[in-house]
C-alpha positions in Angstrom: 99.9 -6.3 64.8 97.5 -8.2 62.6 97.3 -11.9 63.0 98.1 -12.7 59.4 97.5 -16.4 59.9 93.9 -15.7 60.7 91.5 -17.3 58.2 92.0 -18.8 54.8 93.0 -16.8 51.8 90.6 -16.8 48.9 93.1 -15.3 46.6 90.6 -12.6 45.8 90.2 -9.2 47.5 86.7 -10.0 48.9 84.6 -7.6 51.1 81.7 -8.6 53.2 79.3 -5.8 52.7 77.6 -4.7 55.9 74.2 -6.4 55.6 75.7 -9.7 54.5 76.8 -10.9 57.9 74.4 -9.0 60.2 72.0 -11.8 60.5 69.2 -9.3 60.3 67.0 -7.6 57.7 67.7 -4.2 56.2 67.1 -1.4 58.7 67.1 -3.9 61.6 69.7 -4.0 64.4 72.4 -6.6 63.6 71.9 -10.0 65.3 75.7 -10.5 65.1 77.8 -7.8 66.8 80.9 -6.3 65.2 83.6 -8.6 66.7 81.6 -11.7 65.7 81.2 -10.5 62.2 84.8 -9.7 61.9 86.0 -13.1 63.1 83.6 -14.9 60.9 84.6 -12.8 57.8 88.3 -13.4 58.3 88.0 -17.1 59.0 86.1 -17.5 55.8 88.6 -15.6 53.6 87.3 -12.1 53.4 90.0 -9.4 53.4 87.6 -6.5 54.1 84.3 -5.6 55.5 81.6 -2.9 55.1 80.3 -0.8 57.9 77.1 1.2 58.0 77.3 4.6 59.6 74.5 3.6 62.1 76.6 0.7 63.3 79.5 2.8 64.7 77.6 4.5 67.4 75.6 1.4 68.0 78.7 -0.6 68.6 80.2 2.0 70.9 76.9 2.1 72.9 77.2 -1.6 73.4 80.5 -1.0 75.3 83.1 -1.6 72.5 85.2 1.5 72.0 87.1 2.6 68.9 90.4 1.2 70.1 88.8 -2.2 70.7 87.2 -2.1 67.3 90.5 -1.3 65.7 92.1 -4.2 67.6 89.4 -6.6 66.3 90.1 -5.5 62.7 93.9 -5.8 63.2 93.8 -9.1 64.9 91.7 -10.5 62.1 93.7 -8.9 59.3 90.7 -7.0 58.0 90.2 -3.5 56.5 87.0 -1.4 56.5 86.6 -1.0 52.7 83.0 0.0 52.2 81.1 2.7 54.2 77.3 2.9 53.9 75.2 4.9 53.1 75.2 8.3 51.4 71.7 9.3 50.4 69.6 12.5 50.4 71.6 14.4 47.8 69.9 13.6 44.5 66.8 15.7 44.5 66.6 19.5 44.7 64.6 19.4 47.9 67.4 17.6 49.7 67.9 18.9 53.2 71.5 20.4 53.5 71.5 20.0 57.3 70.6 16.3 57.1 73.1 15.7 54.3 75.8 17.4 56.3 75.0 15.2 59.3 75.2 12.1 57.1 78.6 13.3 55.8 79.9 13.9 59.3 78.9 10.3 60.3 80.7 9.0 57.2 83.8 11.0 58.0 83.7 9.7 61.6 83.9 6.1 60.3 86.7 7.0 57.9 88.6 8.9 60.6 88.4 5.8 62.9 89.1 3.0 60.4 89.9 4.4 57.0 87.9 3.1 54.0 88.0 2.8 50.3 84.5 3.8 49.0 81.2 5.1 50.2 78.1 3.6 48.7 75.6 6.2 47.6 72.2 6.5 45.9 68.7 7.6 46.5 65.9 5.6 48.2 63.1 8.0 47.3 60.8 6.9 44.5 59.1 10.2 43.7 60.5 13.6 42.5 62.1 15.0 39.4 65.9 14.6 39.1 67.7 17.6 37.6 70.8 15.7 36.3 73.1 18.8 36.3 72.2 19.9 39.8 72.5 16.4 41.1 76.0 16.1 39.5 77.0 19.4 41.2 76.0 18.2 44.6 77.7 14.8 44.0 80.9 16.6 42.9 80.9 18.7 46.1 80.4 15.6 48.3 83.2 13.8 46.4 85.6 16.7 46.9 84.8 16.8 50.6 85.6 13.1 51.0 88.6 12.9 48.8 91.2 14.1 51.4 90.2 11.1 53.4 91.0 8.8 50.5 87.4 7.9 49.9 85.7 7.5 46.6 81.9 7.6 46.0 80.3 4.6 44.3 76.7 5.4 43.1 74.1 2.7 42.6 70.8 2.9 40.9 67.9 1.3 42.7 65.2 0.2 40.2 62.4 1.6 42.3 64.0 5.0 42.9 64.3 8.3 41.1 67.6 7.0 39.8 65.9 4.1 38.0 67.0 3.2 34.5 70.4 2.0 33.2 71.5 5.4 32.0 70.6 7.7 34.9 73.6 7.2 37.1 76.1 7.1 34.3 74.8 10.4 33.0 75.1 12.0 36.4 78.6 10.7 36.8 79.6 11.9 33.3 78.6 15.5 34.4 80.5 15.3 37.7 84.0 16.8 37.4 85.4 14.9 40.4 87.6 12.0 39.5 86.7 10.1 42.7 83.2 9.1 41.6 82.1 5.9 39.9 79.2 3.5 39.5 78.5 0.8 42.0 77.6 -2.3 40.0 75.3 -4.4 42.2 74.4 -7.5 40.2 70.8 -7.7 41.3 70.2 -3.9 40.9 72.0 -3.8 37.6 70.0 -6.4 35.8 66.6 -5.5 37.4 67.3 -1.9 36.5 67.4 -2.8 32.8 71.2 -3.2 32.4 73.0 -5.8 30.3 76.7 -6.6 30.2 77.1 -4.9 26.9 76.0 -1.6 28.5 78.6 -1.5 31.2 80.4 1.8 31.2 83.3 3.4 33.1 84.1 4.6 35.6 83.3 1.7 38.0 83.7 2.6 41.7 82.8 -0.7 43.3 81.1 -4.1 42.6 78.7 -6.0 44.8 78.2 -9.6 43.9 74.8 -11.4 44.4 72.1 -13.0 42.3 68.4 -13.6 42.3 65.4 -13.6 40.0 64.5 -11.2 37.3 61.6 -9.2 38.6 59.3 -6.6 37.1 57.5 -5.0 40.1 57.7 -4.6 43.8 61.5 -4.1 43.4 62.1 -2.9 47.0 60.6 -6.0 48.6 62.5 -8.3 46.2 65.8 -6.4 46.8 65.6 -6.9 50.5 64.4 -10.5 50.5 65.6 -12.2 47.3 69.2 -11.1 46.7 70.8 -14.5 46.8 74.4 -15.7 46.8 76.1 -15.3 43.4 75.4 -18.4 41.3 72.1 -19.2 43.0 69.7 -17.2 40.9 68.7 -16.5 37.3 71.1 -13.6 36.6 74.2 -13.8 34.4 76.7 -13.0 37.1 79.7 -14.4 35.3 78.8 -12.4 32.1 78.6 -9.2 34.1 81.9 -9.9 35.9 83.5 -10.4 32.5 82.1 -7.1 31.3 83.4 -5.4 34.4 86.8 -6.9 33.9 87.0 -5.7 30.4 86.8 -2.1 31.7 90.0 -2.7 33.7 88.4 -3.1 37.1 90.4 -5.5 39.3 88.5 -5.4 42.6 87.8 -5.5 45.4 84.7 -7.7 45.0 82.0 -7.0 47.6 79.4 -9.6 48.4 76.0 -8.3 49.4 73.3 -10.9 50.0 70.5 -11.0 52.5 67.6 -13.4 52.2 65.5 -14.6 55.2 67.1 -18.0 54.8 70.6 -16.7 54.6 70.4 -14.4 57.6 69.1 -17.3 59.8 72.4 -19.2 59.2 75.1 -19.2 61.9 77.4 -16.3 61.0 80.4 -18.6 60.3 78.4 -20.6 57.8 77.0 -17.5 56.2 80.5 -16.1 55.7 82.0 -19.3 54.4 79.1 -19.8 51.9 79.5 -16.2 50.7 83.2 -16.6 50.0 82.8 -19.9 48.2 80.0 -18.5 46.0 82.0 -15.4 45.2 85.1 -17.5 44.4 83.1 -19.8 42.1 81.7 -17.0 39.9 85.0 -15.1 39.8 86.9 -18.3 38.8 84.3 -18.9 36.1 84.7 -15.4 34.8 88.5 -15.7 34.7 89.1 -13.0 37.2 92.8 -12.8 38.3 93.6 -13.9 41.8 95.7 -11.4 43.7 98.0 -12.1 46.6 96.4 -10.2 49.5 98.5 -9.5 52.6 96.6 -10.5 55.8 
């Protein structure tokens, strides 16, 4: 049974995206193991966490089995909400075998812990996107994951073949599956040319962060300069208000990872992330929700 007294309640349904509490850079092995991240997240006021598909086998290899991972989640009143990452489906030269392997790893996480949404996109920066065929592949993936209760939230990286504020919305508009939406990551959204007035539905998930406006070397900046919400130059509050006007009510994921932030003790990192998220959500007038822990 979950320890529902564990941690403070933020009043918001907040999710610690995977990289936020790893204490490591993107693509690096987490400095903080799964149980440590969970305890810190719950104590700070998060109600959910994100899990990368690479971290499930890595955690098992460290000697922590599935039952122990489930117990850690239960004891801390946490849910796995966000599963990362579904790539390799956008371009026509996508490898079906590699894509199937990725899907099976996503399904393994969902079968073990459940989940709400799968973050998706494309890291590659070269190639021609056929919008219709990309939408067909996305539709097939969404229908495969739907029986597990998973939606797909697609984000557009400004350095990738999905760059531009209209590319992802157009793909989604041609995707018949109802379980697909945009992933609005504040940093990616603004640095990809988006503005609050351009927010469209459906929205599958939101990742809160902040940072500078940049015009080149997007990948480097994305992995080193995505700061806590309220600590950068971006209009986080205005974007939250635009998202709220679409009817979106949460959860609110927090994805930050600067060199300075990941050097913090994990408890401090989690607490700072929650306080920063609360501040921008309060300023935007987001409704607080009673979350059972």
